[in-house]
N, C-alpha and C positions, 0 to 999 in steps of 0.2 A: 698333906694328903688326908682327904676324905676317908671315913672308915669303910671296910668293904668285908661283907659275909662270903664271897666267893673271890679270893686273891688268886689272882693270874701271874706267873712269872714267866718270862720268855728268856731262853738260856741259847745262846749263839756258842756253837763250839767250833774249834778249829779244826782244821783237817788232821787224820792222823788217831789211830786207836788210843794213844797215851794221853789224848786231849779228851776224846769222847768220852771214854769210859767213866772218869770221876765226874763229868757233866751228868752222866747218866745217875750215877749213885745218889748224887746231890738231888737230882730232881725225884727218884724215889724218896727220900727221905723226907721232902716238901709235901710230897702228895700223900704218902703214908701214913706219916704223924702229925701234918699240922693242919690239914684240912685245904691245902692248896691244889690248884691245877696248874700244867705247866704245858709249855711248847718247846720243843728243842728243835732248832735251825742246825742243820748240817750243810756242808759242801760238797756238790758231785764231784769238783775236779780233786785228783790225786787220790792216791790209794798206799796204803802199807801194807807190809807183810800180816799186820794184825787185823787187817780190814775186816775178816771174816768174824773175828771175837767182838769188833765194835756194833756190825751188822746184826748179829745174831740177839746182842743185847737191846739193840734199838727195835728189832723186832718182835722181842717178847715183853715190851713195855704193856701196861694195861691201858687200851686205847680210849677208856672212859677219863682217865685223868692225865695221861701224857701223850700229847700230840707231837708228832714228829714233821717237819715242813724241809724240803730239800731247795737248796738255790741252785739254780740251772749253771751248769758248766759255763765257761768264761773262757775266750781264747788265752793260748798261754803260747802258742808256734813262734813268736817273736823271741822267746827267752833263749838265751845261749843254753846249751846242752850240760855245761858245766856250772850252770849260775847255782847258788849257795840255796840250800831247802830254807833257808829264811827270807829269801828275796823272792822264792816260788810261792810260798805261802802268802805272804803280804802283799805280792802282785794280783792273787785270786782275792783276797780279803778287799783290796782298792777298787777292783773291777766288778765286782760283785754289789757295790755299795747300792745301784739303783735298785739290784732285785732284793736287798735288805731293806730299803726304804718302804719298797711295796708290800712286803710282807708283813712287816710291823704297821704300818699303817690298815691294813686290812685286821690285822688282830684288833688292832684300837678300836677300829669301827665296828667291828663284832662284837667286842666285850666291854668296850667303853672304860671305866674307871676302874675294873677289877682287873685290868693290866697294871701292876703296880710296882715293875721292876723289870728292867731289860739287863741283863747279866751278861757279859761277853768274855772269852777267854782273852789273855793277855795279848795274841797276834791280832788280836779284831780291833784295838782300842780306836781304830781308825772310825768304826761306826759310832764310837760316843757322840759326835755332834750330830747324827741322825735321830738319836733317841732324845737330845736337847731338843730338836726342832721339831718332834712330836708333842714334846712334853711329858715323856717317862722317864722316871729317876734311871740311872742309868750307874751301873756298877761294871767292876772287872773282878772275873772269877779267876784267881790266880793261882794256876795250878802248882809250879815251883815253892820254894821256900820264901819266907817273908826275908830272907836275907837277899835272894835275887830280886825281889820288890823291891827292897831297900836301894839296891844297886840301879836297878831300872829307872827310880825317881832321880838318882843322883848324876844319872848319866849325862844330861844334857849339860849340867854343871861342868862336869868333869870333861867333856868335850871341848867347851868353851874355853878351860882353865889350861889346856895343855896341848901341845902339838905333837909329842913324840907316841910312836907306839906304845901301848900299855904294858906291853911285857919289859919295857925300858924306863918305867918308872923310877925315880931313885927312891921315892918313899912308898911304904901301903898304902891302900885305900881304905879309908877309915868311915864304916858306915854305922848307922843308929843301932846300939845294942849288938854289933858284930866284934868278931875276932877282927884284927887287921886282915886285910888280903893284898897278898903280892899282885901288882900286875898280869904275871902271867897266868894266873889262876882265875882271872875275870872270864864272863862268858867269852867261849871260843867265838862268837860272832862277830867280836868286837875288837879282836887281836890283829886285823889289817884294816887299817883305816881307809885305804884306797881301794876297797871293794866295795860295790854298790851296797851290801847287806849292811855295812856298818852305816852308812847316813840313813838308811831306811829304819834301823835301830834306834837311832838318835830320836827321829822324827817320832817313832811309835811311842817312845820314852814321854815326849812332849805331850801325845797323847792321854796318857796315863793320868797326868793331873787334870784332866777333865772330869774324871770320875767322883761320883758322889761317894765311893767307898769301895772299898777290896774285900772279897771273900777269899779268905786264903786257906789252901789245901794244907794245914800245919796244925799242930797242937802245942799245947803250954810247955808241956816237959821237951818238947825238942828245940824250940826256940825262945824259951823263957824271957831272956833279957832282951830279945830282940821284939819282942811284943812288948814288955814295958816301955822300952823307948818310944815305940810308936804311939802308945797311948798318951804318953806325955806331950810328943809332937804332935798329935790330933787335936789333943784339949787346946793347944795354943794356935791350931789354924793352921798349920805348917803344912799337914798331910790331911787328906780325907781320914776319915775313922777306918780302922782293919777291924777285920771280922776274923779271927783264927778258928775257922768250922770244920778243919779235919780232924782224923784222916778219913779219907775218902777211896775206897779202893772196891774192888769185885770180891765178892763173898765166894767161899768155897761151893762148888756144885757137886752133888752125887754123880752128874754125869762124867765126870774125868774118871771114875773108879777103873774103868776097864781100858782107860790109855796105856799104852805100854809102858810110859814112863813109871806112872804109878803101880804098876803090875810088876815090874823089876825092881822098883824100890820096896815093896812089900816083902822081898825075900833078901832085904840088905839088914845088918844090923843097925840098931838105934843110933843114931848120931855120927854114923859113919861116912855118909855121902857127901862130897863138894858139888852143889850146882853150880853150873857156869852158864851164864847167859848175858848178853850185851844189849838187851832190849830187844825190841821189835823190828830197828833199823839200823843198829851198830854194824861197823864191819873193821875188821882186821885187815891188815895186809898180808899177804900171800907168806911172808917171812916170820911176820908174828905169830900167823895162825899154826906155822911149824915149830916155833917155840915154845907156844902155849901147848902143843901137844905134847911135846917132848917134856915139857916141866911137869905136865901133869900124870903121866906115865912115871917120869923119875920119882915123885914125890911119895908113891906107894899107896896113895889114899885113893880110895874110891871117887869116882865121879861121875855126876850125869852133866853130858854137855849140850846145849841146843847151838847147833853149828849153823852158821850164816855163810853166803857166799864172800869171799875175801875180796878186798879193792884196795889198789896201790894207790889210789887216787882220793878218796873220800872216806872218813870213818863214818859218816853216816849214809854211805851210798845204798842202805838197803830201805831207808826211810820212806821215801814215796816213790821209790821206783819197782816197777816191774821186769824190767831187763832181766833177763837170765834166769827168769822164775822155771825154764825148763831144764835147768841143770841141776844136778844133784850136789848140794854144798859137800855132801861127805866124800864126794868124789877129788875134793880140795886137800883133803887130810892126807899126812905123810905115808908113803907106801908102807904097808904093813902094820899100819896103826891100829885099825879095825880088827884086823886079825887076831892080834895079841891082846885087845882090850875089850870088843864088842861082847857086851852080855855078861862078862867076866869079872874083871875090875872096874869097868866104866860101862856108860851107855851114852853113846851119840847119837843125837835125833837130828832132822833137819829142820831148819827154819823155826819151828813153833813146839811150844809145850804148854799144859796147864799150869802156869808158874806159881799162883796163888796155892793151887792143891800140893804142888811139888814142895814149896816152902813150909807148909803145914803138916808134910809127913814125917812121922817121927825119926825116919831113917837120915833125914837131912841135917848135919851138923854145920855147913858154912855155905855161904855164897859169894862165889865171884862174880861181880856186877859192875856194869858201866856206872852205877850211882846215878840212874835217872830217878827223879823222885818218886814216881809211882812205885817204881822196884824198891826204893827206900823204905816206903811207908809199909809196904806188904812185909818185907822183910823183918821190921821191927816188929810189925803186929804177929808175925810167926815166931819171933824170939830167936832169929837166926843171925850169928853175926857174920861180917862182910870183908872179904879183900876188895878194896875199892882201886877200880881200875877205868877210871873217868875217860871218854872220849869225845864228845862234844857238847854244845849247848852250854848249859851251866854245871854241867857235870864235874867240874875242876873244884868249883867252889863247894858243891854238896860234898865232894870227897875230902875236901879240906874240914868241913862241920865235922863230919862222921868219925876223922881221923882224931882231929885236934882238939876239937871242943867235948865231942860225946863221949870219945874212947870207944866207940863200939865198931872200928874197922881197923884192919891192917893195909898197908900202901905198899905196892913192890915198888923199888926203884927201876928207873929206864937207863938207859945210857942216853949218852949225847945226841944219838940218832933216832932216839926214841922207843926202841925196841927193848921189851922186857926179855931178858935172856930166859933160856930155860933153866938154868941153874937157880935164877932168882925166882922164877915161878915155882920150882919145887921147894924151894925153901921156904916162901911165904905161905903157900899152901899147907906145908907139914906144920909151920908154927901156929898157923889158924886153926888147924885140926886137933892137934895134940899137943902144943908147946905151951909154955906159961902164959906168954902174952896173948894166945888164943883164948886162954881161959878166963883172961881179965876181961877182953872184949865181949866175949861170951855173956858174962857177968853184967857187965854195962848194958848190954842189949837186951837182956832178960829184964831189967830195971825199967828201961824205955817199953818195952812190951806191956807190963803192967801199967805203965802210965797210958798207954794208949788203949788198955782195955776200957780203963777208969775215964777216959776222957769225953765217951759219950753217955757215960750213967747218969740218972737226974743229978742235977746240981754240978755236974763235971763241967769244966772249963769249955769245952767244945758245945756242949748243951746250952751253956749260959751264953755264948757267943751267937749261937745260932737263934735263940730266943730273944735277942737283942735286936738283931735285924729282921725277924718276924713281926715284933712288934711295930717297928716301925713300917713295916709294908701293910699290916693290916690296919693302918692309921692310928696306931697308940704311940706312947712316946718311945724313943730311942734311947733304952737305958744303957747306962754304963757299963761295960765289964769289967769289974775290979779283981779277976782272978789272974 
């Protein structure tokens, strides 16, 4: 690659606030600290309950250094109403390929050799051949864990070697530098091989091998062994190089100070509140919502709960759906729950709350979380221990890592029908907030918080990883990251 003084990176963000926001923060770091300009490409199709936060963040970007381009909507009317969210996302990505090609070609025509890289979301790996066709170095900005990437790269091989459902695998799945994983804890998307989404995931995984490298939203202390294993495999040419450049997440904003949640937290004792949130799209069943409410109340602990509309059909029902947004999620809580708790021992708010500011508030002492990776990184940075309650995607894998490898989470036990009873909710909440095991996971989380804070200091592991890829993009040598 020829050296350039005006390096420009094109970033393709998958639909969904949880995918767009880390891309925005990555673009900020490149432009504010390393002299890059960037274009962020987003999709018109699909929205989530967190779309307002991603839209406002896109709107606040400095136009002098970061441009935003939007791909026109593509038709989805032919998809069944109950199709999995992964199928919807991948269908959008595939059908929009001609638009992506046109946009990328126009950027290359305008900027020439200054376009040094095209980095796409994991769900957009179908676009990598387009970048190859246009002669642009192609990368995947992988937003979940490196462990999840290891599974994606292994998936085609696992698909070819097995025929049973993964929950029935007789032996654990072993990935480079990772703890053994039971089949039932693998990606939710691959648990039904007859579903269209499974075949699409396998094909998507094959496209991952076309990347020139992976930018992963993780850091050394979270996945030390996996990073070391990948470094060795990359040096042997088994996989493209991996750059652990995280954590990326939204910083605290002073604008949230007047939000109802923050004002309520201001009146609570330090470390006394359990924050309960299942991400922008997670949904509990009607029965599970009732059990969670009863368990929170029975625990005797203060709580702040972001409540979503329940769904008995899909644990990711809120992710890309606007159906029912005229309904008040709080109306689905058990009768009398709000009268007994609202504003006294607890606070329930509908749909959305300023999560980063909540987790960093002194009153918050625990987080009951779906274990989405963005939420996990935010809780680590805030030093808040977790009750791990995974729902979909790779969240079960994350929960296993948090509980069994990192020791920063407790995990409730569910009945055979998958429901976590009110008694179990109360017990695990009480243990996290005031028990001995809770003290242990709090200590582990504080250790990781310190490591997270130092990852981006000069000479820190994430800083060195980013410098390595920047050196390559600017036309220098691709230095080896040895931390």
